[in-house]
ZAFIVO-736168 format. One line per 4 residues: number of its first residue (from 1); their letters; for each residue x, y, z of C-alpha. Coordinates in nm, 4 decimals. Layout:
<nodes>
NUM> A> X:Y:Z | ...;
</nodes>
This chain:
<nodes>
1> XXXX> -2.1351:1.8843:18.9756 | -2.1059:2.0721:18.6460 | -2.4114:2.1701:18.4467 | -2.5145:1.8901:18.2156;
5> XXXX> -2.3354:1.6171:18.4149 | -2.5832:1.3385:18.4973 | -2.6360:1.2613:18.8633 | -2.4872:0.9308:18.9794;
9> XXXX> -2.7322:0.6438:19.0254 | -2.8950:0.6553:19.3714 | -2.7365:0.3237:19.4689 | -2.3868:0.4696:19.4273;
13> XXXX> -2.4235:0.6883:19.7365 | -2.5176:0.3848:19.9448 | -2.2407:0.1745:19.7947 | -1.9864:0.4408:19.8872;
17> XXXX> -2.0995:0.4250:20.2499 | -2.0868:0.0460:20.2526 | -1.7218:0.0560:20.1465 | -1.6372:0.2104:20.4864;
21> XXXX> -1.7871:-0.0613:20.7084 | -1.4762:-0.2801:20.7170 | -1.1076:-0.1846:20.6984 | -1.0360:-0.4696:20.4563;
25> XXXX> -1.1791:-0.5174:20.1087 | -1.1549:-0.8958:20.1537 | -1.1772:-1.0788:20.4862 | -1.2801:-1.4387:20.4331;
29> XXXX> -1.5078:-1.5488:20.7159 | -1.8822:-1.6196:20.7122 | -1.9798:-1.5016:21.0614 | -2.0755:-1.1496:20.9539;
33> XXXX> -2.2851:-1.2788:20.6626 | -2.4717:-1.5291:20.8781 | -2.5419:-1.2590:21.1348 | -2.6854:-1.0119:20.8837;
37> XXXX> -2.8871:-1.2782:20.7006 | -3.0407:-1.3863:21.0314 | -3.1355:-1.0264:21.1069 | -3.2911:-1.0005:20.7597;
41> XXXX> -3.5055:-1.3100:20.8201 | -3.2823:-1.5599:20.6372 | -3.3572:-1.4780:20.2716 | -3.1055:-1.7465:20.1674;
45> XXXX> -3.3573:-2.0074:20.2903 | -3.6352:-1.8757:20.0661 | -3.4674:-1.9020:19.7271 | -3.5685:-2.1009:19.4196;
49> XXXX> -3.3328:-2.3896:19.3289 | -2.9744:-2.2596:19.3258 | -2.6857:-2.3416:19.0913 | -2.3707:-2.2406:19.2813;
53> XXXX> -2.0635:-2.1791:19.0637 | -1.7010:-2.1542:19.1797 | -1.3695:-2.1784:18.9980 | -1.0798:-1.9706:18.8694;
57> XXXX> -1.1491:-1.9226:18.5005 | -1.4754:-1.9090:18.3089 | -1.7239:-1.8720:18.5970 | -1.8986:-1.5753:18.4416;
61> XXXX> -1.9003:-1.7287:18.0951 | -2.0483:-2.0558:18.2229 | -2.3170:-1.8595:18.4073 | -2.3889:-1.6514:18.0967;
65> XXXX> -2.4286:-1.9588:17.8746 | -2.6393:-2.1388:18.1330 | -2.8629:-1.8340:18.1748 | -2.9104:-1.8089:17.7982;
69> XXXX> -3.0039:-2.1782:17.7792 | -3.2475:-2.1679:18.0699 | -3.4145:-1.8485:17.9513 | -3.4475:-1.9988:17.6026;
73> XXXX> -3.6322:-2.2844:17.7751 | -3.8799:-2.0321:17.9142 | -3.7500:-2.0390:18.2709 | -3.7285:-1.7341:18.4952;
77> XXXX> -3.3680:-1.6929:18.6114 | -3.2124:-1.4772:18.8837 | -2.8358:-1.4198:18.8393 | -2.5625:-1.2950:19.0712;
81> XXXX> -2.2163:-1.2338:18.9258 | -1.9121:-1.0234:19.0075 | -1.7340:-0.8004:18.9507 | -1.9292:-0.5501:18.7454;
85> XXXX> -1.7813:-0.3691:18.4474 | -1.9447:-0.0260:18.4463 | -2.2134:-0.0091:18.7155 | -2.2888:-0.2210:19.0192;
89> XXXX> -2.6411:-0.3140:18.9026 | -2.4805:-0.5498:18.6475 | -2.4150:-0.7910:18.9353 | -2.7841:-0.8558:19.0058;
93> XXXX> -3.0169:-0.9720:18.7299 | -3.3777:-1.0334:18.8260 | -3.5984:-1.2875:18.6514 | -3.8784:-1.1726:18.4256;
97> XXXX> -4.0909:-1.3493:18.1692 | -3.9110:-1.3427:17.8372 | -3.5669:-1.2836:17.9924 | -3.4175:-1.1240:18.3008;
101> XXXX> -3.3205:-0.7592:18.3430 | -3.0566:-0.5834:18.5501 | -3.1971:-0.4672:18.8808 | -3.3528:-0.1202:18.8722;
105> XXXX> -3.1304:0.1437:19.0331 | -3.4011:0.2665:19.2731 | -3.4853:-0.0903:19.3757 | -3.1157:-0.1613:19.4297;
109> XXXX> -3.0720:0.1520:19.6407 | -3.3697:0.0575:19.8599 | -3.2345:-0.2950:19.9174 | -2.8876:-0.1668:20.0026;
113> XXXX> -3.0307:0.0866:20.2464 | -3.2387:-0.1858:20.4118 | -2.9275:-0.3989:20.4568 | -2.7353:-0.0960:20.5813;
117> XXXX> -3.0006:-0.0158:20.8432 | -3.0240:-0.3774:20.9554 | -2.6467:-0.4072:20.9808 | -2.6470:-0.0986:21.2072;
121> XXXX> -2.2882:0.0040:21.1456 | -2.1304:-0.3264:21.2461 | -1.8161:-0.4394:21.0587 | -1.8924:-0.6165:20.7308;
125> XXXX> -1.7131:-0.6160:20.3962 | -1.8558:-0.4589:20.0835 | -1.8948:-0.7944:19.9072 | -2.0628:-0.9488:20.2104;
129> XXXX> -2.3308:-0.6849:20.2552 | -2.4001:-0.6507:19.8822 | -2.4321:-1.0290:19.8541 | -2.6916:-1.0154:20.1318;
133> XXXX> -2.8775:-0.7496:19.9327 | -2.8760:-0.9737:19.6244 | -3.0105:-1.2705:19.8217 | -3.2824:-1.0466:19.9658;
137> XXXX> -3.3804:-0.9366:19.6154 | -3.3937:-1.2967:19.4930 | -3.6022:-1.4149:19.7894 | -3.8666:-1.1497:19.7207;
141> XXXX> -3.9095:-1.1967:19.3453 | -4.0511:-1.5121:19.1806 | -3.8132:-1.7225:18.9720 | -3.7506:-2.0815:18.8711;
145> XXXX> -3.3766:-2.0915:18.9373 | -3.0921:-1.8806:19.0804 | -2.7446:-1.8780:18.9246 | -2.5073:-1.7791:19.2043;
149> XXXX> -2.1432:-1.7083:19.1231 | -1.8852:-1.6980:19.4009 | -1.6516:-1.4046:19.4391 | -1.2896:-1.5150:19.4549;
153> XXXX> -1.3221:-1.8118:19.6893 | -1.5602:-2.0883:19.7817 | -1.5429:-2.2296:20.1336 | -1.5568:-1.8883:20.3036;
157> XXXX> -1.7116:-1.6944:20.0166 | -2.0117:-1.4801:20.1110 | -2.2260:-1.6744:19.8625 | -2.1593:-2.0037:20.0425;
161> XXXX> -2.4635:-1.9721:20.2677 | -2.7111:-2.1778:20.0664 | -2.7320:-2.5009:20.2623 | -2.8641:-2.7225:19.9841;
165> XXXX> -2.8252:-2.5928:19.6279 | -2.9643:-2.7923:19.3374 | -2.6217:-2.8306:19.1735 | -2.2708:-2.7029:19.2417;
169> XXXX> -2.0225:-2.6269:18.9647 | -1.6431:-2.6044:18.9613 | -1.4909:-2.4395:18.6538 | -1.1203:-2.4872:18.5631;
173> XXXX> -0.8881:-2.4114:18.8542 | -0.5537:-2.2359:18.8263 | -0.3247:-2.0062:19.0217 | -0.4943:-1.6784:19.1101;
177> XXXX> -0.5649:-1.4822:19.4315 | -0.2897:-1.6789:19.6060 | -0.2691:-1.4221:19.8848 | -0.6193:-1.5252:19.9928;
181> XXXX> -0.6577:-1.8856:19.8765 | -0.3141:-2.0435:19.9127 | 0.0109:-2.0759:19.7251 | -0.0525:-2.4152:19.5646;
185> XXXX> -0.3132:-2.5448:19.3242 | -0.4147:-2.8051:19.5816 | -0.4775:-2.5330:19.8415 | -0.6839:-2.3316:19.5960;
189> XXXX> -0.8822:-2.6432:19.4992 | -0.9589:-2.7077:19.8669 | -1.1028:-2.3581:19.9053 | -1.3128:-2.3861:19.5888;
193> XXXX> -1.4344:-2.7331:19.6910 | -1.5858:-2.5729:19.9994 | -1.9100:-2.5184:19.8049 | -1.9707:-2.8969:19.7812;
197> XXXX> -2.2686:-3.0120:19.9888 | -2.3850:-3.3561:20.1067 | -2.6049:-3.5253:19.8502 | -2.5822:-3.2339:19.6046;
201> XXXX> -2.4341:-3.3214:19.2630 | -2.1242:-3.1294:19.1590 | -2.0391:-3.0899:18.7906 | -1.6726:-3.0005:18.7433;
205> XXXX> -1.4595:-2.9172:18.4435 | -1.1502:-3.1224:18.3702 | -0.8761:-3.0237:18.6144 | -0.5019:-3.0498:18.6574;
209> XXXX> -0.4106:-3.3656:18.8541 | -0.3476:-3.1867:19.1868 | -0.6835:-3.0091:19.1703 | -0.8697:-3.3204:19.0547;
213> XXXX> -0.7285:-3.5186:19.3477 | -0.8482:-3.2596:19.5995 | -1.1945:-3.2314:19.4431 | -1.2360:-3.6099:19.4318;
217> XXXX> -1.1268:-3.6534:19.7925 | -1.3426:-3.3686:19.9191 | -1.6497:-3.4936:19.7298 | -1.6083:-3.8348:19.8918;
221> XXXX> -1.5678:-3.6800:20.2390 | -1.8778:-3.4636:20.1991 | -2.0888:-3.7211:20.0191 | -2.1380:-3.5081:19.7078;
225> XXXX> -2.1781:-3.6998:19.3785 | -1.8976:-3.5646:19.1572 | -1.9216:-3.5580:18.7774 | -1.5647:-3.4713:18.6814;
229> XXXX> -1.4585:-3.3601:18.3356 | -1.2008:-3.5841:18.1720 | -1.3119:-3.8747:18.3902 | -1.6923:-3.8884:18.3848;
233> XXXX> -1.7627:-3.6684:18.0863 | -1.5696:-3.5255:17.7926 | -1.6165:-3.2728:17.5199 | -1.4481:-3.2008:17.1891;
237> XXXX> -1.4792:-2.9556:16.9054 | -1.7255:-3.0826:16.6463 | -1.6396:-3.0882:16.2789 | -1.8264:-2.7646:16.2094;
241> XXXX> -1.6581:-2.5806:16.4972 | -1.9379:-2.6567:16.7402 | -1.9295:-2.8581:17.0623 | -1.9751:-3.2338:17.0976;
245> XXXX> -2.0811:-3.3214:17.4537 | -2.3513:-3.5169:17.6320 | -2.3775:-3.7591:17.3404 | -2.4713:-3.4937:17.0887;
249> XXXX> -2.3250:-3.2178:16.8751 | -2.4230:-2.8599:16.9456 | -2.3601:-2.5356:16.7567 | -2.0624:-2.3172:16.8399;
253> XXXX> -2.1392:-2.0660:17.1153 | -2.1618:-1.7001:17.0222 | -1.8674:-1.6388:17.2588 | -1.5408:-1.6764:17.0672;
257> XXXX> -1.2493:-1.9059:17.1420 | -1.1750:-2.2679:17.2240 | -1.1928:-2.1788:17.5943 | -1.5501:-2.0601:17.5403;
261> XXXX> -1.6411:-2.3897:17.3758 | -1.5066:-2.5579:17.6900 | -1.7181:-2.3253:17.9051 | -2.0224:-2.3970:17.6885;
265> XXXX> -1.9658:-2.7716:17.7228 | -1.9600:-2.7365:18.1014 | -2.2794:-2.5290:18.0931 | -2.4514:-2.7985:17.8848;
269> XXXX> -2.3413:-3.0651:18.1307 | -2.4737:-2.8572:18.4207 | -2.8054:-2.8003:18.2413 | -2.8415:-3.1766:18.2003;
273> XXXX> -2.7793:-3.2248:18.5744 | -3.0598:-2.9938:18.6893 | -3.3621:-3.1374:18.8684 | -3.6671:-3.2520:18.6761;
277> XXXX> -3.8682:-2.9551:18.5577 | -3.5609:-2.7389:18.5075 | -3.3785:-2.9514:18.2495 | -3.3866:-2.7690:17.9132;
281> XXXX> -3.4644:-2.9395:17.5840 | -3.2335:-2.9591:17.2853 | -3.3881:-2.6584:17.1128 | -3.3273:-2.4394:17.4180;
285> XXXX> -2.9642:-2.5513:17.4409 | -2.9082:-2.4625:17.0758 | -3.0807:-2.1274:17.1118 | -2.8882:-2.0446:17.4272;
289> XXXX> -2.5508:-2.1291:17.2756 | -2.6023:-1.9165:16.9674 | -2.7671:-1.6261:17.1509 | -2.5448:-1.5869:17.4576;
293> XXXX> -2.3959:-1.2434:17.5275 | -2.1216:-1.1792:17.7827 | -1.9658:-0.8296:17.7543 | -1.5945:-0.7785:17.8055;
297> XXXX> -1.4956:-1.1320:17.7109 | -1.3351:-1.1280:17.3647 | -1.5967:-0.8707:17.2806 | -1.5789:-0.6724:16.9575;
301> XXXX> -1.6750:-0.3060:16.9962 | -1.8392:-0.2190:16.6667 | -1.9911:0.1139:16.7689 | -1.9387:0.3797:17.0333;
305> XXXX> -1.7058:0.6683:17.1082 | -1.3788:0.4724:17.1050 | -1.4707:0.2322:16.8274 | -1.5857:0.5252:16.6140;
309> XXXX> -1.2386:0.6816:16.6207 | -1.0783:0.3912:16.4384 | -1.0143:0.4353:16.0664 | -1.1795:0.2052:15.8143;
313> XXXX> -1.0454:-0.1495:15.8166 | -0.9617:-0.1543:16.1906 | -1.1239:-0.3724:16.4609 | -1.1385:-0.2986:16.8339;
317> XXXX> -1.1691:-0.5925:17.0759 | -1.1952:-0.6122:17.4526 | -1.1222:-0.8903:17.7016 | -1.1040:-0.8860:18.0819;
321> XXXX> -0.8759:-1.1908:18.1167 | -0.5904:-1.1328:18.3613 | -0.4105:-1.4542:18.4624 | -0.1718:-1.6869:18.2764;
325> XXXX> -0.4416:-1.9395:18.1836 | -0.6499:-1.6578:18.0363 | -0.3469:-1.5368:17.8418 | -0.2888:-1.8812:17.6956;
329> XXXX> -0.6566:-1.9157:17.6035 | -0.6546:-1.5788:17.4285 | -0.3347:-1.6683:17.2441 | -0.5099:-1.9674:17.0857;
333> XXXX> -0.7663:-1.7291:16.9380 | -0.4999:-1.4820:16.8283 | -0.3232:-1.7567:16.6341 | -0.6079:-1.7363:16.3831;
337> XXXX> -0.5845:-1.3566:16.3605 | -0.2910:-1.3628:16.1208 | -0.4430:-1.1647:15.8327 | -0.3712:-0.8259:15.9934;
341> XXXX> -0.1238:-0.6869:16.2475 | -0.2303:-0.7196:16.6127 | -0.1757:-0.4351:16.8595 | -0.2203:-0.4964:17.2319;
345> XXXX> -0.3257:-0.2382:17.4895 | -0.3094:-0.3673:17.8460 | -0.3405:-0.2537:18.2043 | -0.3057:-0.4940:18.4961;
349> XXXX> -0.3303:-0.5126:18.8740 | -0.0243:-0.5590:19.0927 | -0.1715:-0.8807:19.2391 | -0.1537:-1.0575:18.9013;
353> XXXX> 0.1242:-1.2451:18.7216 | 0.1788:-0.9844:18.4531 | 0.4552:-1.1612:18.2615 | 0.2694:-1.4925:18.2737;
357> XXXX> -0.0417:-1.3328:18.1224 | 0.1387:-1.1245:17.8608 | 0.4031:-1.3661:17.7280 | 0.1746:-1.5835:17.5096;
361> XXXX> -0.0026:-1.2745:17.3750 | 0.3104:-1.0779:17.2918 | 0.4296:-1.3668:17.0769 | 0.1405:-1.2792:16.8419;
365> XXXX> 0.1576:-0.9008:16.8602 | 0.3138:-0.6277:16.6487 | 0.3056:-0.3719:16.9296 | 0.2248:-0.3484:17.3001;
369> XXXX> 0.0997:-0.0406:17.4850 | 0.0865:-0.0313:17.8661 | -0.1841:0.1903:18.0198 | -0.3082:0.2703:18.3720;
373> XXXX> -0.6076:0.0851:18.5159 | -0.8685:0.3480:18.6119 | -1.0665:0.3239:18.9328 | -0.8210:0.1266:19.1467;
377> XXXX> -0.5079:0.1949:19.3501 | -0.3814:-0.1555:19.2725 | -0.2949:-0.0904:18.9093 | 0.0603:-0.1487:18.7868;
381> XXXX> 0.2168:0.1801:18.6656 | 0.2496:0.1757:18.2844 | 0.6276:0.2131:18.3025 | 0.6542:-0.0967:18.5221;
385> XXXX> 0.4148:-0.2985:18.3049 | 0.6072:-0.1942:17.9932 | 0.9329:-0.3149:18.1498 | 0.7747:-0.6505:18.2329;
389> XXXX> 0.6444:-0.6778:17.8785 | 0.9886:-0.6008:17.7339 | 1.1338:-0.8876:17.9363 | 0.9099:-1.1413:17.7577;
393> XXXX> 0.8343:-0.9731:17.4215 | 0.9867:-1.1159:17.1025 | 1.2201:-0.8995:16.8952 | 0.9497:-0.8002:16.6465;
397> XXXX> 0.7111:-0.6517:16.9048 | 0.7542:-0.2877:17.0044 | 0.6656:-0.1869:17.3623 | 0.5457:0.1573:17.4747;
401> XXXX> 0.3666:0.3181:17.7669 | 0.0656:0.5440:17.7182 | -0.1449:0.7804:17.9276 | -0.4731:0.5992:17.8594;
405> XXXX> -0.6529:0.3782:17.6090 | -0.7668:0.6700:17.3943 | -0.4104:0.7960:17.3629 | -0.2873:0.4476:17.2799;
409> XXXX> -0.5478:0.4045:17.0061 | -0.4515:0.7364:16.8494 | -0.0834:0.6453:16.8493 | -0.1395:0.2971:16.7086;
413> XXXX> -0.3569:0.4095:16.4168 | -0.1344:0.7077:16.3361 | 0.1883:0.5086:16.3222 | 0.0630:0.1850:16.1650;
417> XXXX> 0.1466:0.1201:15.8036 | -0.1788:-0.0677:15.7412 | -0.5072:-0.1479:15.9184 | -0.4959:-0.3958:16.2027;
421> XXXX> -0.6722:-0.5268:16.5091 | -0.6500:-0.3761:16.8572 | -0.7119:-0.5896:17.1667 | -0.7527:-0.4162:17.5039;
425> XXXX> -0.6947:-0.6680:17.7844 | -0.5433:-0.7473:18.1226 | -0.8096:-0.6409:18.3718 | -1.1859:-0.6413:18.4196;
429> XXXX> -1.1461:-0.2954:18.5737 | -0.9896:-0.1775:18.2485 | -1.2575:-0.3531:18.0435 | -1.5256:-0.1711:18.2416;
433> XXXX> -1.3542:0.1631:18.1952 | -1.3352:0.1051:17.8190 | -1.7033:0.0123:17.7959 | -1.7897:0.3214:17.9950;
437> XXXX> -1.5784:0.5533:17.7799 | -1.7087:0.3879:17.4663 | -2.0656:0.4495:17.5830 | -2.1754:0.0845:17.5517;
441> XXX> -2.2334:-0.0430:17.9067 | -2.3772:-0.3932:17.9594 | -2.7559:-0.4124:17.9586;
</nodes>
């Protein structure tokens, strides 16, 4: 380590070891999780009321809005989300009076080491053992509610060990992670519906017909009361740009975009479905909507190392969306960004539908710049991503490949005839790398 380079957080050394305990990054079974939780004394049975959230798009945003609402109501809220953007501790937020905080690095390291010792070298995936560590943390700290986000699945997801949550939630479903969840929307819906539990209400967003059919059938089989968007509840944009849902109009959420109003509407509906004593009042809902923060989701970087390099009149934005539905949602926002040229910088993983994500965005862009995705071997090479962009880009959009985001920003601002907006998108890995380089990690 060079002089002046800060030491990595203590948890990182443990996390590196945990990556070696299973040859696969993802291996969807629950046996290993049940075994380790039993050896740890079943922390999943000692949790406060749990809200379990699955879906394809918007899971993290729904959790963020719901957390903001519940904390505005004075409740103590534990939160588990994934993936992280800059450091692993972002995944585990522990309740405190006045608002939760990311888990302390030393506390996290101790929990991970305890799980590592208890596991005793037996095969277990990284997500499985770190989920056990999160559940252990939640069982040992007082809170009023736990917000538990699934990883990529549902039925066999490591989070699906809570036998009777207070509420389950299904966000909008679309095609993603087909290699693990199935090649059809119905197959994916079946996997996500695996979090439904007998007698536990499920609040679901409006779904495509195939997904809605599967959710409805599975809810009936399980005996889970289903409150389905588009059938049992609806939302619309209010006249002032806010959200009309649950018989009332609410202010627009601080998160930008029509898709975020849809996520906020779902969070409001979930809040109204919580058990007595946890249901927030109107003032808390309003405060939560207007105060919510969720980094890396249509997030403007107004300060920091990268943002500071932009000349006057330029904006730098960041979004981790990476599938076709996310691309279409972003394009709706970009339609209103017509006062200045838009320049896209994107890096994507080879497991994603690159053309499907990029096509609606490129229709709004002046230029496109393909970059590598740091920190993963699954990134699409910039030359390949640029070729895929050229295949769907309109005639007026130039396409280039760049060495990294910093290089792309320099080229864009040097060559542009007038100030514009820059949107970095295509991968949460890339979003995390940008936040890290910019020096503004999530808090």
